[in-house]
C-alpha positions in Angstrom: 0.0 0.0 0.0 2.8 2.4 0.9 4.6 1.5 -2.3 1.5 2.4 -4.3 1.2 5.7 -2.5 4.9 6.5 -3.3 4.5 5.5 -6.9 1.4 7.7 -7.3 3.2 10.6 -5.7 6.2 10.2 -8.0 4.0 9.9 -11.1 2.1 13.1 -10.1 5.3 14.9 -9.4 6.7 13.9 -12.8 3.5 14.9 -14.5 3.5 18.3 -12.8 7.1 18.9 -13.6 6.7 17.9 -17.3 3.7 20.2 -17.5 5.6 23.1 -16.1 8.6 22.4 -18.3 6.5 22.2 -21.4 4.7 25.4 -20.7 8.0 27.2 -20.2 9.3 25.8 -23.5 6.2 26.7 -25.4 6.3 30.4 -24.3 7.5 32.7 -27.1 10.3 35.1 -26.3 10.1 38.7 -27.3 12.7 38.0 -30.1 10.6 35.1 -31.4 7.5 37.2 -31.4 9.3 40.0 -33.2 10.5 37.5 -35.8 7.0 36.4 -36.4 5.8 40.0 -36.9 8.8 40.6 -39.3 7.7 37.6 -41.3 4.1 39.0 -41.5 5.5 42.4 -42.5 8.1 41.5 -45.1 7.2 38.1 -46.5 3.4 37.9 -46.3 2.9 41.7 -46.5 0.1 41.5 -43.9 0.9 44.9 -42.4 -2.2 45.2 -40.1 -1.5 41.8 -38.6 2.2 42.6 -38.3 1.4 45.8 -36.4 -0.7 43.9 -33.9 2.1 41.4 -33.2 4.7 44.2 -32.9 2.4 45.9 -30.4 2.3 42.6 -28.4 6.1 42.6 -28.4 6.2 46.2 -27.0 3.5 45.4 -24.4 4.6 41.9 -23.2 8.4 42.4 -23.3 9.2 46.0 -22.2 12.3 44.7 -20.4 13.7 43.4 -23.7 14.6 47.0 -24.6 16.3 46.4 -27.9 13.6 44.1 -29.3 10.8 46.4 -28.0 12.4 49.4 -29.6 12.8 47.6 -32.9 9.2 46.5 -32.7 8.0 50.1 -32.1 10.1 51.3 -35.1 8.5 48.6 -37.3 5.0 49.7 -36.2 5.9 53.1 -37.6 7.3 51.5 -40.8 4.1 49.5 -41.3 2.0 52.6 -40.8 4.2 54.5 -43.3 3.7 51.7 -45.9 0.0 51.8 -45.3 0.1 55.6 -45.8 -1.4 56.2 -42.3 -0.9 59.4 -40.3 0.0 57.3 -37.2 3.5 56.8 -38.6 5.1 59.9 -37.1 3.5 59.2 -33.7 4.9 55.6 -33.8 8.4 56.9 -34.6 8.1 59.6 -31.9 7.4 56.8 -29.4 10.7 55.2 -30.2 12.5 58.5 -29.5 10.5 59.1 -26.3 10.4 55.6 -24.8 13.7 54.1 -25.9 16.4 56.8 -25.6 18.9 54.1 -24.6 18.6 52.4 -28.0 20.8 54.8 -29.9 20.7 53.0 -33.3 17.0 52.5 -33.4 16.4 56.1 -32.2 18.6 57.4 -34.9 16.5 55.6 -37.6 13.3 56.9 -36.0 14.6 60.4 -36.0 15.6 60.1 -39.7 12.1 58.9 -40.6 10.6 61.7 -38.6 12.8 64.2 -40.4 11.8 62.9 -43.8 8.1 62.8 -43.0 8.3 66.4 -41.8 10.0 67.5 -45.0 7.5 65.7 -47.1 4.6 67.2 -45.1 6.0 70.7 -45.6 6.4 70.2 -49.3 2.9 68.9 -49.7 1.5 71.8 -47.7 3.5 74.3 -49.8 2.5 72.6 -53.0 -1.2 72.7 -52.0 -0.9 76.5 -51.7 1.1 77.0 -54.9 0.0 74.4 -57.4 -3.2 72.8 -58.6 -3.6 69.8 -60.9 -7.0 69.5 -62.6 -8.5 67.0 -64.9 -11.0 68.3 -67.4 -13.0 65.9 -69.6 -14.4 67.1 -72.9 -16.2 65.2 -75.6 -15.5 61.6 -76.2 -12.9 60.9 -73.4 -10.6 63.7 -74.6 -8.7 64.6 -71.5 -6.9 67.8 -70.8 -4.7 68.2 -67.8 -4.1 71.7 -66.6 -1.2 72.4 -64.2 -1.8 75.8 -62.7 0.7 77.9 -61.0 -0.3 81.3 -59.7 2.3 82.9 -62.0 1.5 80.9 -65.1 -0.9 78.2 -66.4 0.0 75.6 -69.0 -2.1 73.0 -70.7 -1.0 69.5 -71.7 -2.7 67.2 -74.2 
């Protein structure tokens, strides 16, 4: 009877230990989760899904500073590829939240600088130039490019 009790105890201990060990092995690290997001971004080009996985990396692994910073940078890159206005905010989060990650911060600052220059050019262009399409007759199309100083027509 005592041997059966000992055997059952040993089996239960082994089962518990193997369960704990397997759950530890199955947990994804921040780097593995980042790699999964990178695969979604670059190989499958599923940018919305990649953004969600990158956000998980930043949220679940804040102590893995290098990986979290790269994930935040890639959130901005995905937003930029999607043409969304959230891109500058995502890049600014890299600068604000990860100042200790010099290389990633440098890349985020470069992106911010480029986006600011593009925004300024677009705003300037909206004030100075206007491109219009005018349709006449049977699909004859005339484009007019208007500058306040001069107007030209192209056929």
